[in-house]
C-alpha positions as CSV (number, residue, x, y, z in Angstrom):
1,M,-216.0,101.6,-22.6
2,P,-215.2,104.4,-20.1
3,D,-213.4,107.4,-21.3
4,I,-210.7,109.4,-19.6
5,L,-213.2,111.6,-17.8
6,D,-214.9,108.5,-16.4
7,L,-211.6,107.3,-15.1
8,L,-210.9,110.7,-13.5
9,H,-214.2,110.6,-11.6
10,G,-214.1,106.9,-10.6
11,E,-214.4,105.7,-7.1
12,K,-210.8,104.4,-7.2
13,A,-207.6,105.4,-8.9
14,A,-207.3,104.2,-12.5
15,V,-204.0,103.0,-13.9
16,I,-202.9,103.8,-17.4
17,V,-199.6,102.9,-19.1
18,G,-197.3,104.5,-21.6
19,V,-197.4,103.0,-25.1
20,H,-196.0,103.9,-28.5
21,T,-197.2,101.0,-30.8
22,A,-200.5,99.3,-31.4
23,M,-198.9,96.0,-30.4
24,G,-197.8,97.4,-27.1
25,A,-201.2,98.9,-26.6
26,K,-202.9,95.6,-27.2
27,I,-200.6,93.7,-24.8
28,A,-201.2,96.4,-22.1
29,E,-205.0,96.2,-22.7
30,E,-204.9,92.4,-22.2
31,A,-202.9,92.9,-19.0
32,G,-205.9,94.8,-17.6
33,V,-204.9,98.4,-17.8
34,D,-207.6,101.1,-17.4
35,G,-206.3,103.2,-20.3
36,L,-203.3,104.1,-22.4
37,W,-200.9,107.0,-22.4
38,I,-199.2,108.0,-25.7
39,S,-196.0,109.1,-24.0
40,S,-193.7,111.7,-25.5
41,F,-190.8,110.0,-23.8
42,E,-191.7,106.6,-25.4
43,V,-192.5,108.0,-28.8
44,H,-189.2,109.8,-29.0
45,A,-187.2,107.0,-27.5
46,A,-188.7,104.5,-30.0
47,A,-187.5,106.8,-32.8
48,R,-184.1,107.0,-31.0
49,L,-184.5,110.7,-30.3
50,P,-184.3,112.6,-27.0
51,D,-187.6,113.8,-25.6
52,A,-187.2,117.4,-26.7
53,D,-190.2,118.3,-28.9
54,I,-188.3,117.0,-31.9
55,L,-191.2,115.0,-33.3
56,G,-194.2,117.0,-34.6
57,T,-197.9,116.7,-34.4
58,Q,-198.1,114.4,-37.5
59,D,-195.7,111.9,-35.9
60,Y,-198.0,111.6,-32.9
61,L,-201.1,111.4,-35.0
62,E,-199.8,108.5,-37.0
63,I,-199.2,106.6,-33.8
64,A,-202.5,107.7,-32.2
65,N,-204.4,106.5,-35.3
66,R,-202.8,103.1,-35.3
67,I,-203.4,102.6,-31.6
68,V,-207.0,103.9,-31.4
69,D,-207.9,101.7,-34.4
70,R,-206.7,98.5,-32.8
71,V,-207.8,98.7,-29.1
72,Q,-210.9,99.6,-27.1
73,S,-209.2,101.3,-24.1
74,P,-209.4,105.1,-23.7
75,V,-206.2,106.9,-24.9
76,L,-204.7,110.0,-23.3
77,V,-202.1,111.9,-25.3
78,D,-199.0,113.6,-24.0
79,G,-199.4,117.1,-25.5
80,N,-196.1,118.3,-24.1
81,A,-196.0,122.1,-23.8
82,G,-198.9,122.5,-26.2
83,G,-196.8,123.8,-29.1
84,G,-195.2,127.1,-29.7
85,N,-198.2,129.1,-28.6
86,A,-201.9,128.8,-28.0
87,I,-202.7,128.7,-31.7
88,N,-200.7,125.5,-32.0
89,T,-202.6,124.2,-29.0
90,I,-205.9,124.6,-30.8
91,R,-204.6,122.4,-33.6
92,L,-203.3,119.8,-31.2
93,V,-206.7,119.4,-29.5
94,R,-208.7,119.3,-32.8
95,E,-206.4,116.8,-34.4
96,F,-206.1,114.4,-31.5
97,H,-209.9,114.6,-31.0
98,K,-210.4,113.6,-34.7
99,A,-207.9,110.7,-34.2
100,G,-210.3,109.3,-31.6
101,T,-208.2,109.9,-28.4
102,S,-210.0,110.6,-25.2
103,G,-207.9,113.6,-23.9
104,I,-204.7,115.6,-23.8
105,C,-202.3,116.5,-21.1
106,L,-200.5,119.9,-21.4
107,E,-197.5,120.9,-19.3
108,D,-196.1,124.2,-18.2
109,N,-192.6,123.6,-19.6
110,V,-191.3,126.2,-21.9
111,F,-191.6,125.3,-25.6
112,P,-189.6,123.5,-27.0
113,K,-189.8,121.3,-23.9
114,R,-187.0,119.2,-22.6
115,C,-187.8,116.0,-20.7
116,T,-187.9,116.9,-17.0
117,F,-185.5,114.1,-16.2
118,Y,-182.7,115.7,-18.2
119,D,-180.7,117.6,-15.6
120,G,-179.5,121.1,-16.3
121,M,-181.3,121.7,-19.6
122,Q,-184.3,123.7,-18.8
123,D,-184.7,125.4,-15.4
124,D,-187.7,127.7,-16.1
125,I,-191.4,127.0,-16.5
126,E,-193.8,128.8,-18.8
127,K,-195.1,132.2,-17.7
128,E,-198.4,131.6,-16.0
129,S,-200.5,133.8,-18.2
130,T,-199.0,132.2,-21.3
131,F,-199.8,128.7,-20.2
132,C,-203.3,129.7,-19.0
133,G,-203.8,131.0,-22.5
134,K,-202.9,127.5,-23.9
135,L,-205.4,125.9,-21.4
136,D,-208.1,128.3,-22.4
137,A,-207.4,127.6,-26.1
138,A,-207.6,123.8,-25.4
139,L,-210.8,124.1,-23.5
140,D,-212.5,126.4,-25.9
141,S,-211.5,124.5,-29.0
142,R,-212.3,121.0,-28.0
143,P,-215.2,119.8,-30.2
144,D,-216.6,117.6,-27.4
145,D,-216.7,118.3,-23.6
146,R,-215.9,114.6,-23.1
147,F,-212.4,115.2,-24.5
148,A,-210.4,115.7,-21.3
149,V,-207.9,118.5,-20.8
150,I,-205.3,117.9,-18.1
151,A,-202.9,120.5,-16.8
152,R,-199.5,119.4,-15.6
153,T,-197.1,121.5,-13.6
154,E,-193.4,121.1,-13.4
155,A,-193.0,123.4,-10.4
156,L,-191.8,120.6,-8.1
157,T,-189.4,119.1,-10.6
158,K,-187.8,122.5,-11.2
159,G,-187.3,123.0,-7.5
160,L,-189.7,125.9,-7.2
161,G,-191.4,124.6,-4.1
162,M,-194.7,123.5,-2.8
163,D,-196.3,127.0,-2.6
164,V,-195.5,127.7,-6.3
165,A,-196.8,124.3,-7.3
166,L,-200.1,124.9,-5.4
167,A,-200.5,128.4,-6.7
168,R,-199.9,127.3,-10.3
169,C,-202.4,124.5,-10.0
170,H,-205.0,126.7,-8.4
171,A,-204.7,129.0,-11.4
172,Y,-205.0,126.1,-13.9
173,A,-208.0,124.6,-12.1
174,E,-209.8,128.0,-12.2
175,R,-209.5,127.8,-16.0
176,G,-211.8,124.7,-15.9
177,V,-209.3,121.9,-16.7
178,D,-210.5,118.4,-16.0
179,A,-207.6,117.3,-13.8
180,I,-204.3,118.4,-12.4
181,L,-201.1,116.4,-12.9
182,I,-198.5,117.1,-10.2
183,H,-195.1,116.0,-11.6
184,H,-192.1,115.1,-9.4
185,K,-188.7,113.6,-10.2
186,G,-187.4,113.0,-6.8
187,N,-187.4,109.5,-5.3
188,D,-189.4,110.6,-2.3
189,K,-193.2,110.1,-2.4
190,E,-193.7,112.5,0.5
191,S,-193.7,115.6,-1.7
192,V,-196.5,114.3,-4.0
193,L,-198.6,113.0,-1.0
194,E,-198.1,116.4,0.7
195,F,-199.3,118.2,-2.4
196,A,-202.4,116.0,-2.6
197,E,-203.2,116.6,1.1
198,K,-203.0,120.3,0.7
199,W,-204.9,120.2,-2.6
200,R,-207.8,118.3,-1.2
201,T,-208.5,120.8,1.5
202,D,-210.1,123.3,-0.9
203,H,-210.2,121.8,-4.4
204,Q,-212.3,119.1,-6.0
205,T,-210.4,119.0,-9.3
206,P,-209.1,115.4,-9.7
207,L,-205.4,114.7,-9.3
208,V,-203.0,112.7,-11.6
209,C,-199.5,111.5,-10.9
210,V,-196.6,109.8,-12.7
211,P,-194.6,107.8,-10.2
212,T,-191.6,107.1,-12.4
213,T,-188.9,108.1,-9.9
214,Y,-190.8,107.3,-6.7
215,G,-192.0,103.9,-7.9
216,H,-191.9,102.4,-4.4
217,V,-195.2,104.3,-3.6
218,S,-198.1,101.9,-3.4
219,Y,-201.3,102.0,-5.3
220,D,-203.3,102.2,-2.0
221,E,-201.2,105.2,-0.8
222,L,-201.9,107.1,-4.0
223,N,-205.6,106.1,-4.1
224,D,-206.1,107.1,-0.5
225,A,-204.4,110.4,-1.1
226,G,-207.0,111.2,-3.7
227,F,-205.3,110.5,-7.0
228,R,-207.7,109.3,-9.6
229,L,-205.3,108.6,-12.5
230,I,-201.9,107.0,-12.1
231,I,-199.7,107.0,-15.2
232,M,-197.0,104.4,-15.5
233,A,-195.4,106.4,-18.2
234,N,-192.4,104.6,-19.6
235,A,-192.3,101.0,-18.3
236,G,-193.1,99.7,-21.8
237,I,-190.1,101.2,-23.6
238,R,-187.8,100.3,-20.7
239,A,-189.0,96.7,-20.7
240,Q,-188.6,96.5,-24.5
241,V,-185.0,97.8,-24.4
242,Q,-184.0,95.2,-21.8
243,A,-185.7,92.3,-23.6
244,L,-184.1,93.3,-26.9
245,Q,-180.6,93.8,-25.4
246,Q,-180.8,90.3,-23.8
247,T,-182.2,88.6,-26.8
248,M,-180.0,90.2,-29.5
249,G,-176.9,89.8,-27.3
250,G,-177.7,86.1,-26.8
251,L,-178.5,85.6,-30.5
252,M,-175.2,87.1,-31.6
253,A,-173.1,85.3,-29.0
254,H,-173.3,82.0,-31.0
255,K,-175.4,83.2,-34.0
256,R,-177.9,80.4,-33.3
257,L,-181.6,81.0,-32.9
258,A,-182.0,78.0,-30.6
259,D,-180.0,79.8,-27.9
260,V,-182.7,82.4,-27.4
261,E,-185.8,80.5,-28.2
262,D,-186.8,80.5,-24.5
263,Q,-186.9,84.3,-24.6
264,L,-189.2,84.4,-27.6
265,V,-193.0,83.9,-27.8
266,P,-194.1,81.3,-30.4
267,M,-195.1,82.6,-33.8
268,S,-198.6,81.5,-33.0
269,E,-198.8,84.2,-30.3
270,I,-197.9,86.9,-32.8
271,F,-200.5,85.5,-35.2
272,R,-203.1,85.8,-32.4
273,L,-202.1,89.4,-31.5
274,V,-202.3,90.6,-35.1
275,Y,-205.7,88.9,-35.7
276,V,-204.8,86.4,-38.3
277,D,-208.0,84.5,-37.5
278,E,-209.9,87.7,-38.3
279,L,-208.1,88.0,-41.6
280,R,-209.0,84.4,-42.5
281,A,-212.6,84.9,-41.6
282,N,-212.8,88.1,-43.6
283,E,-211.2,86.4,-46.6
284,D,-213.7,83.6,-46.4
285,R,-216.6,86.1,-46.2
286,Y,-215.6,88.8,-48.7
287,V,-212.9,87.6,-51.1
288,R,-214.5,86.1,-54.2
């Protein structure tokens, strides 16, 4: 199977999706995704918490271990702001590498980060030298050069402008990161495409994007602009919430399971996804 670095240097843009459970990861894999993204937004939302660096490294590691153990696709971890300082970043990289993930993405939000989509909560980004120190720590401490380190800037989302975004990403690329993620929370695709056009004039470092708010942009537009990794970051948790709201609401309307059966997969599909056949085969082979 390819790893995240392979995807970043592919001929076409790869698509990875946000997950927070092994079941969701398996379903995404069967849908044909190129990889998986352990999303801070999803992990926090699944715990019914705001995405605000509330959960710790161990919380992510438990999820990462479950997912990596049950799928074949490469896994990229959302490393948020890399911890309180570069020393925390070193541990993040080492632990996620040991868990079998294929890379980490670090963002220049100030720790403790607040989800960029939360308005009016965190207007600044991390001092450039401080964030570059975290990137250096990540690159120097990774046990394997195949473990990808991606640098993400929030300059556009914080309204700091294109020049600041480009300057920041030039500085990050000079540290030797494997890719640059340009984040944007406006509904216009033009800013992201403009960044890509300017970036490609003098840089070969691959680009990554997260089209959560400008979802009308097409795959071909992003691919042609030079993006090599497209992260569909939170579709899974949003789909799950909608499905549960509809099903639980319908179930409680008349308190009869038959009223929502058409919204449920058969039990046999759950058995398939959790490898009951494998369990049966292993019992026949090993249990005496």
